[in-house]
N, CA, C and O atoms as a printed pandas DataFrame, in Angstrom:
     atom_number atom_name residue_name chain_id  residue_number  x_coord  y_coord  z_coord
0              1         N          UNK        A               1    6.568   -7.591   -4.561
1              2        CA          UNK        A               1    5.251   -7.348   -4.180
2              3         C          UNK        A               1    4.156   -7.634   -5.183
3              4         O          UNK        A               1    3.931   -6.814   -6.073
4              5         N          UNK        A               2    3.547   -8.622   -5.095
5              6        CA          UNK        A               2    2.477   -8.713   -6.057
6              7         C          UNK        A               2    0.949   -8.352   -5.662
7              8         O          UNK        A               2    0.432   -8.874   -4.674
8              9         N          UNK        A               3    0.396   -7.622   -6.312
9             10        CA          UNK        A               3   -0.869   -7.089   -5.957
10            11         C          UNK        A               3   -2.119   -8.093   -6.462
11            12         O          UNK        A               3   -2.296   -8.265   -7.669
12            13         N          UNK        A               4   -2.862   -8.658   -5.594
13            14        CA          UNK        A               4   -3.673   -9.659   -5.896
14            15         C          UNK        A               4   -5.099   -9.204   -6.062
15            16         O          UNK        A               4   -5.836   -9.854   -6.802
16            17         N          UNK        A               5   -5.562   -8.100   -5.409
17            18        CA          UNK        A               5   -6.784   -7.727   -5.287
18            19         C          UNK        A               5   -6.848   -6.188   -4.884
19            20         O          UNK        A               5   -6.030   -5.684   -4.115
20            21         N          UNK        A               6   -7.675   -5.637   -5.352
21            22        CA          UNK        A               6   -7.696   -4.032   -5.085
22            23         C          UNK        A               6   -9.154   -3.660   -4.796
23            24         O          UNK        A               6  -10.069   -4.063   -5.514
24            25         N          UNK        A               7   -9.368   -2.786   -3.595
25            26        CA          UNK        A               7  -10.752   -2.174   -3.511
26            27         C          UNK        A               7  -10.694   -0.685   -3.584
27            28         O          UNK        A               7   -9.613   -0.252   -3.185
28            29         N          UNK        A               8  -11.402    0.073   -3.913
29            30        CA          UNK        A               8  -11.479    1.569   -3.862
30            31         C          UNK        A               8  -12.844    1.998   -3.517
31            32         O          UNK        A               8  -13.839    1.706   -4.180
32            33         N          UNK        A               9  -12.838    2.712   -2.434
33            34        CA          UNK        A               9  -14.355    3.219   -1.857
34            35         C          UNK        A               9  -13.960    4.772   -1.618
35            36         O          UNK        A               9  -13.161    5.062   -0.728
36            37         N          UNK        A              10  -14.465    5.619   -2.327
37            38        CA          UNK        A              10  -13.940    7.113   -2.044
38            39         C          UNK        A              10  -12.386    7.409   -1.678
39            40         O          UNK        A              10  -11.491    7.421   -2.523
40            41         N          UNK        A              11  -12.215    7.625   -0.411
41            42        CA          UNK        A              11  -10.947    8.070   -0.034
42            43         C          UNK        A              11  -10.016    6.684    0.374
43            44         O          UNK        A              11   -8.801    6.702    0.573
44            45         N          UNK        A              12  -10.758    5.680    0.433
45            46        CA          UNK        A              12  -10.145    4.165    1.159
46            47         C          UNK        A              12   -9.709    3.490   -0.208
47            48         O          UNK        A              12  -10.370    3.380   -1.240
48            49         N          UNK        A              13   -8.552    3.113    0.036
49            50        CA          UNK        A              13   -7.661    2.067   -1.014
50            51         C          UNK        A              13   -6.905    1.127   -0.174
51            52         O          UNK        A              13   -5.983    1.413    0.589
52            53         N          UNK        A              14   -7.551   -0.350   -0.474
53            54        CA          UNK        A              14   -7.188   -1.431    0.068
54            55         C          UNK        A              14   -6.460   -2.265   -1.016
55            56         O          UNK        A              14   -7.088   -2.472   -2.055
56            57         N          UNK        A              15   -5.319   -2.722   -0.906
57            58        CA          UNK        A              15   -4.599   -3.865   -1.831
58            59         C          UNK        A              15   -4.299   -4.905   -1.125
59            60         O          UNK        A              15   -3.699   -4.977   -0.052
60            61         N          UNK        A              16   -4.757   -5.728   -1.798
61            62        CA          UNK        A              16   -4.316   -7.427   -0.922
62            63         C          UNK        A              16   -3.079   -8.023   -1.719
63            64         O          UNK        A              16   -3.265   -8.387   -2.880
64            65         N          UNK        A              17   -2.111   -8.111   -1.274
65            66        CA          UNK        A              17   -0.670   -8.491   -1.782
66            67         C          UNK        A              17   -0.420  -10.061   -1.470
67            68         O          UNK        A              17   -0.682  -10.479   -0.342
68            69         N          UNK        A              18    0.082  -10.923   -2.458
69            70        CA          UNK        A              18    0.402  -12.187   -2.170
70            71         C          UNK        A              18    1.899  -12.330   -1.894
71            72         O          UNK        A              18    2.645  -11.401   -2.204
72            73         N          UNK        A              19    2.460  -13.627   -1.236
73            74        CA          UNK        A              19    3.776  -13.708   -1.267
74            75         C          UNK        A              19    4.100  -14.975   -0.203
75            76         O          UNK        A              19    3.493  -15.032    0.866
76            77         N          UNK        A              20    4.777  -15.658   -0.457
77            78        CA          UNK        A              20    5.323  -16.873    0.571
78            79         C          UNK        A              20    6.311  -16.943    1.059
79            80         O          UNK        A              20    6.599  -17.842    1.849
80            81         N          UNK        A              21    7.195  -15.884    0.666
81            82        CA          UNK        A              21    8.863  -15.960    1.110
82            83         C          UNK        A              21    9.143  -14.984    2.437
83            84         O          UNK        A              21    8.312  -14.111    2.689
84            85         N          UNK        A              22   10.055  -15.106    3.091
85            86        CA          UNK        A              22   10.294  -14.145    4.426
86            87         C          UNK        A              22   10.517  -12.875    3.987
87            88         O          UNK        A              22   10.159  -12.022    4.799
88            89         N          UNK        A              23   11.062  -12.398    2.815
89            90        CA          UNK        A              23   10.884  -10.924    2.449
90            91         C          UNK        A              23    9.372  -10.595    2.195
91            92         O          UNK        A              23    8.964   -9.455    2.415
92            93         N          UNK        A              24    8.681  -11.406    1.815
93            94        CA          UNK        A              24    7.516  -10.841    1.028
94            95         C          UNK        A              24    6.358  -10.084    2.478
95            96         O          UNK        A              24    5.344   -9.391    2.397
96            97         N          UNK        A              25    7.142  -10.648    3.721
97            98        CA          UNK        A              25    6.345  -10.133    4.885
98            99         C          UNK        A              25    6.217   -8.880    4.900
99           100         O          UNK        A              25    5.158   -8.262    5.008
100          101         N          UNK        A              26    7.707   -8.277    4.749
101          102        CA          UNK        A              26    7.786   -6.845    5.074
102          103         C          UNK        A              26    8.052   -6.103    3.731
103          104         O          UNK        A              26    8.712   -5.068    3.827
104          105         N          UNK        A              27    7.627   -6.487    2.478
105          106        CA          UNK        A              27    8.056   -5.905    1.376
106          107         C          UNK        A              27    7.037   -4.652    1.058
107          108         O          UNK        A              27    7.131   -3.897    0.090
108          109         N          UNK        A              28    6.250   -4.614    1.878
109          110        CA          UNK        A              28    5.187   -3.468    1.570
110          111         C          UNK        A              28    5.452   -2.396    2.575
111          112         O          UNK        A              28    4.608   -1.543    2.850
112          113         N          UNK        A              29    6.685   -2.453    3.142
113          114        CA          UNK        A              29    6.940   -1.117    4.163
114          115         C          UNK        A              29    7.147    0.075    3.324
115          116         O          UNK        A              29    6.474    1.105    3.360
116          117         N          UNK        A              30    8.210   -0.194    2.522
117          118        CA          UNK        A              30    8.885    0.963    1.953
118          119         C          UNK        A              30    7.748    1.562    0.831
119          120         O          UNK        A              30    7.662    2.779    0.996
120          121         N          UNK        A              31    6.868    1.096   -0.234
121          122        CA          UNK        A              31    5.800    1.323   -0.926
122          123         C          UNK        A              31    4.870    2.111   -0.234
123          124         O          UNK        A              31    4.517    3.210   -0.661
124          125         N          UNK        A              32    4.353    1.510    1.045
125          126        CA          UNK        A              32    3.283    2.059    1.572
126          127         C          UNK        A              32    3.870    3.209    2.456
127          128         O          UNK        A              32    3.015    3.746    3.161
128          129         N          UNK        A              33    5.103    3.692    2.572
129          130        CA          UNK        A              33    5.402    4.789    3.232
130          131         C          UNK        A              33    5.366    5.954    2.107
131          132         O          UNK        A              33    5.013    7.110    2.339
132          133         N          UNK        A              34    5.726    5.534    1.036
133          134        CA          UNK        A              34    5.855    6.573   -0.398
134          135         C          UNK        A              34    4.309    6.783   -0.591
135          136         O          UNK        A              34    3.873    7.928   -0.710
136          137         N          UNK        A              35    3.546    5.785   -0.622
137          138        CA          UNK        A              35    2.178    6.347   -1.243
138          139         C          UNK        A              35    1.483    6.684   -0.033
139          140         O          UNK        A              35    0.535    7.416   -0.320
140          141         N          UNK        A              36    1.562    6.434    1.331
141          142        CA          UNK        A              36    0.847    7.221    2.144
142          143         C          UNK        A              36    1.155    8.352    2.603
143          144         O          UNK        A              36    0.323    9.117    3.091
144          145         N          UNK        A              37    2.580    8.640    2.491
145          146        CA          UNK        A              37    3.104   10.219    2.974
146          147         C          UNK        A              37    2.610   10.883    1.692
147          148         O          UNK        A              37    1.957   11.902    1.920
148          149         N          UNK        A              38    2.750   10.572    0.407
149          150        CA          UNK        A              38    2.252   11.497   -0.391
150          151         C          UNK        A              38    0.600   12.063   -0.509
151          152         O          UNK        A              38    0.224   13.158   -0.927
152          153         N          UNK        A              39   -0.041   11.179   -0.106
153          154        CA          UNK        A              39   -1.454   10.923    0.306
154          155         C          UNK        A              39   -1.520   12.060    1.254
155          156         O          UNK        A              39   -1.839   13.195    0.901
156          157         N          UNK        A              40   -1.238   11.755    2.362
157          158        CA          UNK        A              40   -1.053   12.853    3.628
158          159         C          UNK        A              40   -0.613   14.184    3.337
159          160         O          UNK        A              40   -1.243   15.147    3.775
160          161         N          UNK        A              41    0.480   14.328    2.590
161          162        CA          UNK        A              41    0.923   15.748    2.172
162          163         C          UNK        A              41   -0.019   16.311    1.297
163          164         O          UNK        A              41    0.020   17.540    1.242
164          165         N          UNK        A              42   -0.905   15.716    0.556
165          166        CA          UNK        A              42   -1.742   16.648   -0.188
166          167         C          UNK        A              42   -3.077   16.899    0.578
167          168         O          UNK        A              42   -3.925   17.686    0.158
168          169         N          UNK        A              43   -3.217   16.142    1.785
169          170        CA          UNK        A              43   -4.378   16.564    2.647
170          171         C          UNK        A              43   -3.964   17.624    3.471
171          172         O          UNK        A              43   -4.759   18.493    3.827
172          173         N          UNK        A              44   -2.758   17.619    3.809
173          174        CA          UNK        A              44   -2.199   18.782    5.069
174          175         C          UNK        A              44   -2.121   19.985    4.249
175          176         O          UNK        A              44   -2.109   21.055    4.858
176          177         N          UNK        A              45   -2.067   20.001    3.027
177          178        CA          UNK        A              45   -1.724   21.352    2.325
178          179         C          UNK        A              45   -3.201   22.407    2.596
179          180         O          UNK        A              45   -3.231   23.554    2.150
């Protein structure tokens, strides 16, 4: 997964990723789960 652009505004973080292959379409799922779950865990404490 190649991050091509990023925007951060307060608590909102948006990454734009590039890819042209079949695996690129779903390559974001595992990293997204790890990053989202860790941030949610911080908020729920």
